C-alpha positions in Angstrom: 19.8 -5.4 -10.9 15.8 -5.2 -10.8 14.5 -4.2 -8.0 11.5 -4.7 -5.7 9.4 -3.8 -3.3 6.6 -6.0 -2.5 3.3 -3.9 -0.9 -0.1 -5.6 -0.1 -3.1 -3.3 0.4 -7.0 -3.5 1.2 -6.0 -5.6 4.1 -5.8 -7.4 6.8 -8.2 -10.5 5.6 -9.0 -13.2 8.1 -8.5 -16.4 5.3 -5.5 -14.6 2.9 -3.8 -12.6 5.9 -2.4 -15.3 7.6 -1.3 -17.4 4.6 0.8 -14.4 2.9 2.5 -14.0 5.9 3.5 -17.8 6.0 4.7 -17.3 2.7 6.6 -14.5 3.1 8.1 -16.0 6.0 9.1 -19.0 4.8 11.5 -16.9 2.1 13.1 -14.6 4.1 10.6 -11.6 2.8 9.7 -8.2 4.3 6.9 -6.6 2.7 4.6 -3.4 3.0 0.6 -3.7 4.3 -1.5 -1.0 3.9 -4.8 -1.4 5.9 -8.4 -0.4 5.6 -9.5 1.4 8.8 -13.0 -0.1 8.7 -11.2 -4.0 8.7 -9.5 -3.2 12.4 -13.1 -3.3 14.2 -12.5 -7.2 14.4 -10.1 -8.7 16.8 -8.8 -11.0 14.4 -7.5 -8.2 12.0 -5.7 -6.5 14.7 -4.1 -9.1 15.3 -2.7 -9.4 12.1 -1.7 -6.5 12.0 0.5 -7.0 15.2 1.5 -10.2 13.5 2.9 -8.3 10.5 4.8 -5.6 12.8 6.4 -8.1 14.6 7.6 -10.0 12.1 9.4 -6.8 10.1 7.1 -5.6 8.2 5.2 -2.3 7.1 2.4 -1.6 7.8 0.1 1.8 7.0 -2.9 3.7 6.2 -5.0 2.9 3.5 -7.8 5.0 4.8 -11.3 4.0 6.9 -13.3 3.2 3.7 -12.2 2.7 0.7 -14.8 4.5 -0.5 -13.9 7.4 -2.9 -10.8 8.9 -3.7 -9.8 11.8 -1.5 -9.3 14.0 -4.7 -13.2 13.4 -5.2 -14.0 13.8 -1.8 -16.7 16.0 -0.9 -16.7 15.7 2.5 -14.9 18.9 4.1 -13.8 16.8 7.3 -12.9 13.9 4.9 -9.0 13.5 5.6 -10.0 13.3 9.3 -12.8 10.5 8.3 -10.4 8.6 6.7 -6.4 8.8 7.4 -7.1 10.4 11.6 -10.1 7.6 11.5 -7.9 5.0 10.4 -4.8 6.5 13.1 -6.3 6.5 15.8 -6.9 2.1 15.2 -3.9 1.8 13.8 -1.6 3.6 16.2 -1.6 2.0 19.3 -1.1 -1.8 17.2 2.0 0.3 14.9 2.7 3.4 16.7 5.2 4.7 14.0 6.4 5.9 11.5 3.5 6.7 9.4 2.5 6.2 6.3 -0.4 6.7 3.9 -0.9 5.3 0.7 -3.9 6.5 -1.2 -6.5 4.6 -2.5 -6.0 4.9 -6.6 -9.3 3.4 -7.7 -7.9 0.5 -10.2 -4.6 1.7 -9.6 -4.1 4.8 -11.9 -2.0 7.6 -9.9 -4.0 10.7 -11.1 -5.3 13.6 -9.7 -7.9 12.1 -7.7 -5.8 10.4 -5.4 -5.7 13.0 -2.9 -7.1 17.0 -2.4 -5.4 20.1 -0.6 -6.5 19.6 2.6 -5.6 15.8 2.3 -2.2 16.9 1.7 -2.3 19.2 4.7 -3.3 16.9 6.7 -0.5 14.3 6.0 2.2 17.4 6.2 0.7 18.4 9.4 1.1 15.0 11.4 4.2 14.1 9.6 3.2 11.5 7.6 4.7 9.9 4.4 2.8 9.9 1.2 3.8 6.1 -0.4 2.2 5.5 -4.2 3.1 3.0 -6.5 4.6 2.8 -10.1 3.2 -1.4 -10.8 0.1 -2.5 -11.0 -0.3 -6.2 -12.2 -3.3 -6.5 -11.8 -4.2 -9.8 -9.2 -7.7 -8.7 -8.0 -8.5 -9.0 -12.0 -7.2 -12.2 -12.8 -5.7 -13.8 -9.6 -3.8 -16.5 -12.1 -1.8 -14.8 -14.3 -0.5 -11.8 -12.5 2.7 -13.1 -11.6 3.7 -13.1 -15.5 2.7 -9.4 -15.9 4.2 -8.7 -12.6 7.9 -10.0 -13.8 7.8 -8.7 -16.9 6.8 -5.1 -15.5 9.6 -5.4 -13.5 12.3 -6.3 -15.1 11.6 -2.9 -17.3 12.7 -0.8 -14.6 15.9 -0.6 -11.7 13.7 -0.5 -8.6 9.7 -1.3 -8.7 6.9 -0.7 -5.8 4.6 -3.7 -6.8 1.1 -3.6 -5.6 -1.1 -6.4 -5.1 -3.7 -7.5 -2.7 -4.3 -9.7 0.7 -8.0 -10.0 -0.4 -9.7 -13.3 -1.6 -9.8 -14.0 -5.2 -6.1 -11.4 -5.7 -2.5 -12.1 -4.9 -2.5 -15.6 -3.4 -2.7 -17.6 -6.3 0.4 -17.0 -7.8 2.0 -15.4 -5.1 4.8 -18.4 -5.0 5.0 -18.4 -8.0 6.0 -15.0 -8.0 8.8 -14.9 -5.8 10.0 -18.4 -7.1 10.6 -17.1 -10.4 11.9 -13.3 -9.3 14.7 -15.6 -7.3 14.7 -17.0 -11.2 15.2 -13.7 -13.0 17.4 -12.6 -10.5 15.4 -9.7 -9.1 16.0 -8.4 -5.5 13.3 -8.2 -3.2 14.2 -5.3 -1.0 12.1 -2.7 1.2 13.0 0.0 0.4 10.6 2.4 -1.5 11.2 4.2 -5.0 11.4 7.6 -4.7 9.4 9.4 -6.9 6.9 7.0 -5.5 7.3 9.0 -2.2 6.4 12.5 -2.5 5.7 13.3 1.0 8.3 11.7 3.6 8.0 12.2 6.9 5.9 15.3 6.6 8.5 16.7 4.1 6.5 17.5 0.6 9.8 16.2 -1.0 8.4 15.3 -4.7 6.5 17.6 -7.2 2.5 16.7 -6.6 0.7 18.2 -9.3 -0.9 15.0 -10.6 -1.7 13.7 -7.9 -3.9 16.5 -6.3 -6.8 17.5 -7.2 -7.4 21.5 -8.1 -8.3 23.9 -5.7 -12.4 24.6 -6.0 -12.5 27.5 -7.2 
């Protein structure tokens, strides 16, 4: 059986996220939402985090600014500015467990994702680092992504699919994808493929060489 975990990045968005939550609720599906810290200054966005939490969805940290991948961020305090600053806003709404998804820049996996300092921070503060293995490009093709997602998710036994609850991304095709997944016998699950979680609750359990920038000389 092919298993698919749904995740949504870059929200919450006051217009899109409520509709996504409605669609998931109607189908009894739970997902993971990785939120951008700067959005949480908005009270409506904080309420959406609470709504997602109360519906049984996982809510995690996706950096504060979503500006520069941590492996390319030259600031010595980048982990504090991006991870800790978001956690300060998120923790009162979602007390745990702590999950962090790095900003990939177009969904690429590579050494730009994390710095050594970011890894040290995640380990010291008990985070799980959650990656992905399926990126159908909903923000590039809001209508056409479901066919690509379905085709890709049938190539492996367990997929962690990245979508985006922002304008002009997942929403146009979300119901269509969920219907097609059901028709093709895909199981929508909540657990993460082991290869997509190289750090679990502050413990390094996978190979980080491919996702951590080399230390500066």
